[in-house]
C-alpha angles and dihedrals in degrees: 000000000000091000090062094057117105132152116333098334133067140161103256103172145350112229134184128229114226127218091273092054094254128135134190122228111214114257094239091054092047090051094049091048093045092238113158134183110285095023115138118233125198116219111216117195124208118202133200123181091357093302130104106252102167140021121203126193122211132169108266093228088058092050094068091053092048092051091048091048092050099039099035097082091044093051094044093047097045101051135053123212111296093035096275126119 
């Protein structure tokens, strides 16, 4: 799969979904990502043309930081002290 790698994203594994809707992430991938038993993962959906085209997993504890990083400048720039524009 090395030939599919480019930039920040790459195909790391192909997994199957069982009849209960569960999937297993390969051990090597879990270790590299620092995912341990009991960790919470956020599923982020990407849409194109009104259809889901991609699903991304990220550790839930990282999600809050990403949202703050993205929204922080918007929130700081859009409000004056006291919450009024």
